[in-house]
C-alpha positions as CSV (number, residue, x, y, z in Angstrom):
1,M,58.0,12.4,36.8
2,N,54.7,14.2,35.3
3,S,55.5,15.9,32.5
4,L,53.7,19.5,34.0
5,A,56.7,18.1,37.0
6,A,59.6,18.2,34.7
7,K,58.7,21.5,32.6
8,K,58.5,23.4,36.2
9,I,62.1,22.4,37.1
10,R,63.3,22.9,33.9
11,E,61.5,26.8,34.0
12,A,62.9,27.4,37.5
13,L,66.8,26.1,36.6
14,A,66.6,27.4,33.3
15,Q,66.1,31.3,35.9
16,E,68.9,29.9,37.2
17,N,70.8,30.9,34.7
18,N,73.4,28.2,36.1
19,P,74.5,25.0,34.0
20,E,76.2,23.7,36.4
21,L,72.8,23.4,38.5
22,K,71.1,19.7,38.4
23,C,67.9,19.2,40.5
24,R,68.6,16.8,43.7
25,V,65.5,14.9,44.8
26,Y,66.3,13.9,48.9
27,V,64.6,12.7,52.0
28,D,63.9,15.5,54.3
29,H,63.3,13.4,57.2
30,V,62.6,9.7,57.9
31,H,59.7,8.5,60.7
32,G,58.1,5.0,60.7
33,D,58.1,3.3,57.4
34,H,58.1,6.6,55.6
35,A,60.1,10.1,54.8
36,H,59.6,13.3,53.2
37,Y,61.1,14.1,50.0
38,G,61.9,17.6,48.8
39,L,63.3,18.9,45.8
40,A,66.8,21.4,45.8
41,F,69.1,23.3,42.8
42,D,72.8,21.3,43.7
43,T,75.9,20.6,41.8
44,Q,76.7,17.3,41.6
45,K,78.7,15.6,44.3
46,P,81.0,12.3,43.3
47,E,78.9,10.2,45.5
48,D,76.0,11.4,44.0
49,E,73.9,9.3,41.5
50,V,72.4,10.6,38.8
51,V,68.9,9.1,37.3
52,T,67.0,10.6,34.5
53,A,63.4,11.0,34.3
54,Q,61.9,12.9,31.7
55,G,64.9,13.2,29.7
56,M,65.9,15.0,33.1
57,E,69.0,14.2,35.5
58,L,68.2,14.4,38.6
59,L,71.1,14.2,41.6
60,V,70.1,11.4,44.4
61,G,72.5,11.5,46.8
62,P,73.8,8.0,48.9
63,D,71.6,9.2,52.0
64,N,68.3,7.4,52.2
65,K,68.7,6.0,48.9
66,D,66.0,3.0,49.9
67,F,63.3,5.8,50.4
68,L,64.2,6.9,46.4
69,N,63.8,3.9,44.6
70,G,60.5,4.0,43.3
71,L,59.4,7.9,44.2
72,S,56.2,9.4,42.5
73,I,56.6,13.6,41.1
74,K,54.1,15.0,40.3
75,Y,53.4,18.7,39.5
76,L,49.6,19.2,40.0
77,L,47.1,21.8,39.5
78,Y,44.5,20.8,41.6
79,P,43.1,20.8,44.6
80,S,45.5,23.2,44.7
81,E,48.7,24.2,42.6
82,G,52.6,22.3,44.1
83,F,54.3,19.2,43.6
84,K,53.6,16.5,45.6
85,I,56.3,14.3,45.6
86,T,55.5,10.2,47.1
87,N,56.7,7.1,47.2
88,P,53.5,4.5,47.0
89,S,56.6,1.7,47.1
90,K,56.9,2.5,50.9
91,N,53.0,3.2,51.6
92,N,53.7,6.7,51.3
93,H,50.1,8.0,49.5
94,G,49.7,11.2,51.2
95,D,51.4,15.2,50.7
96,H,55.0,13.8,51.7
């Protein structure tokens, strides 16, 4: 995770004003040899693994965990502003 992504997530979490919420990283859907990813705010479930990146705890559920290993979460300002989540270890280098 790059530092700008961590900053943006922290800012959004602060606006939620709920200390129980954390950022969940999940697989939206899988096709072929790669997946599409997403981020959401959620509370920790018993089956979740907690991963620390940039000093922030991220929730990872048990589903499709193999597609989450090696994940890259970036917030980019160019060519368009927003999150870019890819997994180079799964040959996913595009906008997913």
